[in-house]
Residue, then its C-alpha position, 0 to 999 in steps of 0.5 A: m046492262p052495264r052499271k054506272i058509277v059517278f065520281i063527283g070530285a073526281g079531281s081527288v085523283v088518288f081517291t078516284r084511281n083507288l076506288v075505280r081499281d077496286i070497283l073494276t075487280f068485281p066481275s059485275f062491274a068489269d064493263a061498268e061506265i065510270a063517269l068522272v065529274d069535277i069543276n076543275a078541268d085540269n084535275l079532271a083530265l088527270a083523273h080521266r087519264a088515270v082511269e084510262k090507264i087502269i082500264a087498259a092495264g086490266g083489259y076491262p071492257a069498262t068505259v070512262t067519261a069525264t065532264t064538268d056537267r054533273c047533271r049529265a053525268l048523273e043520268g042513269a047512275d046506280g052509285v055515286l061517290t063524293t070526294i069534293q073539297v070546297g075552297g081549296e088550300r086557301a080556305a083550309l089555311e084560314d081554318i088552321r091559321i086563325p085558331k093557331k093565333y088563339g093558341i089552338s094547335i091543329n094537326v089536321g083540322d078536317t073533322r071537328g073543332p073550329s077548323g072542322i066546323f068551318r070546313f063543314l059550313r062552306t062544304v054543306n051547301p055544295m053537298l046539298e046541291i049535289l044531293r038535290d041533283i041526285e034526287r031529281i035525276a037518279p033517286q034510286a042511286i046509292l050515295l057514298n060520301y068520302t068528304n070530310p067533315m064526315a059526320m056533320l055532312c052526313r047528318a045534314m044530308q040525311e036530315v033532308s033526303a030519302v036518298q040512301i046515303s052513308g059516309l065511309c072512312h078507312s080508319v076502321q079497317g085500317t086500324a084493325e089491320m094495324l092491331a092484327r099486325w101487332i099481335g101477329a094475327p092474320l086479318d081474315e081471322i079477326t072479327f070485331t064490333c066497332a061503334g061510336i062517331n066518325h074518327q072516334a069509334h071504338y072496338l067494343t069487341f076485338e077477337w082472334n078466332g073468337e077469343d078476346a084479343y085485347p089481352l094480346i094488344r095490351k101485351a104488345l104495348e109492352n114493346p116500346d116500338i109498338l107503344n110509340e107507334e101510336q102514342v095518343r091512341n095507345e094512351m087512350f086505350l090504356q086509360l079508357g079500355y077500348y081502342v079508337t079507330e082514327s090516327s093519333g094525329h086526328n085524335s089528339e085534336y078531339n079531346a082536351w088531353f094532348r094538345k093544350r100545352p107544349d109539354l104535352i104536345e112534346r110528350y104525346c104528339t111529336h114522335g108517333t104516327g106517320w102524320n107526325p102530329g106534333r107538327d101542326w098543319m101550318e108548319r107543314y104548309e109553310e114547309r111546302q111553301a118554302a119548297g116552292q111547289s104549288p098544290e097543282e105542281r105537287r099534284r102533277a108531280e105525284f101523278d106523273s110518278w104514278i102513271e109512269g109506273d106499273i099499275d097495281l090492280a089488286r083490290g084494296h080495303e076501301y068499302a065502297a066497291y064491296i057495298f056497290n057489289a052487295c047492292f047492285g052487283d053480284r049481291t054478296l052481302f057485306t057488312f061495313n062501318g058506315n055513318v048514319r043517323n042514330f035512330g035506335l042504334i046507340d042507346n046512350l048517344p043523342e037521338g038523330c046525331c050521326v054515328e058510325v056503326p055496322v051497316l048491312a049492304s044487300p039488294k035491299g039497300l043499306e040497313a044500320i044495325h043496333v049496337g046498344p049502349l056504349p061503355p059509359q066512359l066512351a059515351i061521355l067522350n062521344n057525347i061531347n063531340a056529337r052534341c057540338e056537331e048537332l049544334a053546328v048542323e042546326g046553326s048552318f040550317e038556321g043561319d044562326a051564327t050564335k049556334i056556331f059559336h056555341a058549337c066551338l065554345f064546347d069543343p074539348l080542345t078549344s075550351a081547354v085552351c081558350s076563354m069564352a071571350e077568346i072563343r067568341e072573338m076567334v069565331s067572329e074572325m073565322f066568319a069574317a075570313q070565310r064569309d064568301w063561302l057561307p051564303q046560308f048566313d044573312s048575318f054573322e053577328i053572335r048574339 
C-alpha cells in the first residue's frame, strides 16, 4: 500500500520541492501519496505545480493532493513535515526592528535571542494545534519539523505529546561537506560525532578514514581564502577547539563576541559567509523594498524561473527522506542529528532541554543516542542559550511575561549591548507590537 507523507506549510515551496524530490528517489516511496497543506491558497497552488512537475519528470507513479484542510490531509499519514511561518514578513520585521532600535544588530533572527523568542511565541500555538490534530488523526505518524526556532518548538511539542518528533537542520551535514572540501577529503570517507544544541552543536570528533582530521582543518585555515570564508566560525574554532555547525551569520548572534560593537561587526561579520552577516536583516529588507518587489512577487519570479528549467532529480542531503525510509520504507537503518529532549543524552546540559544529538532511525522509530559530557567550554556556551530557551518555553506555557523578559535578559548578545532597564523596555515594546499573535498571555505586564 502506498505510503502517505503530509507537508504542512507546503507553501514554503523550495523546502517542499526539495524534500519531495528526495522522498521519491527511494523505491519504497515512488508510488507515495504526497499531501500538501497550506493556509495560503496561492502558495499552495505553486507547491502543487512544483510537485506535479517532479512526479512527471521522474515518471513516478506517485500522486499529489493539495488542500487547506489539514485534518483531511492527515488521514492515513505515515509521516508529517512542518515548514510553517506565522505572521509573515510583517511579524518578522518587528522581531528585528525593535531590537535594532536598542542597538542589537540581528543578522537572521529566527533561532534565539529576543527575535527568536518572539518568533517562537507566535509560532508555538499553531504548532501545538497541528500536533493535537496528529495525535487525534494519525498518532502513529512520525513528525519531522523544519520550522524555526527549532529548539524551543521541539522542546514545547515534546513536552506535551507522545508522538514521535524530531527537528532537523541541514547545518550538520552542510558544514561537514564544507570541512571535507577544505581538507580535500571525499565526504563518504568522513565520519563525525556532533552534539550540542541546534545551530550551536560542535563536531566532538571529525575523522577522515578513522584519523583525526582536526589538524588538517587547522592547516587549511592558514589559507586566507578559507580563513575568511567563515570568519566567525573559524575564530570560534581557533579559540574553542571544536567546529560549530551553523553559519557565521547565525552564530554571530548567539554569543557576546562578534556583534556588540561596530568595529567587531566590521572585523568579523562583514566579509565572510554567503549570508553576509555584516548586514542585518533590516538592511536586506530595506533593499528588497527599494527594489519594489513584494514577497509574493519575488516568490512567483523564483518559482517561474525554476519551473521553466530542467528538473534535477538527484537526491539531496536533507535527512527527512532517509529517516522516513528507515522507519517505514525499505527499513535501512539511518543515523542523523536530530533535536530531542535531553534525558540522559548530554551529561552537562540541563535535564529536559532540547539538544541536537545523534539519533537512530529504524522500524522501531527514533532512538536518541547517549553522547556523554561536552568539553567544558562548549557546555558553558550551550548552557547559557539552552537555559534561556527553557525559560522562554516555560513562559509561553504559563503565560508569564516576566519569564520571557528574563529569557531575553540573559541572552548573550542582548546583555552585552543593553542595560537591564533597556531590555525590560524592549521586551515590553515587542509584546505590544506582537500581542495579536500571543493568545497564551492574559497579561503582558512584566513584574
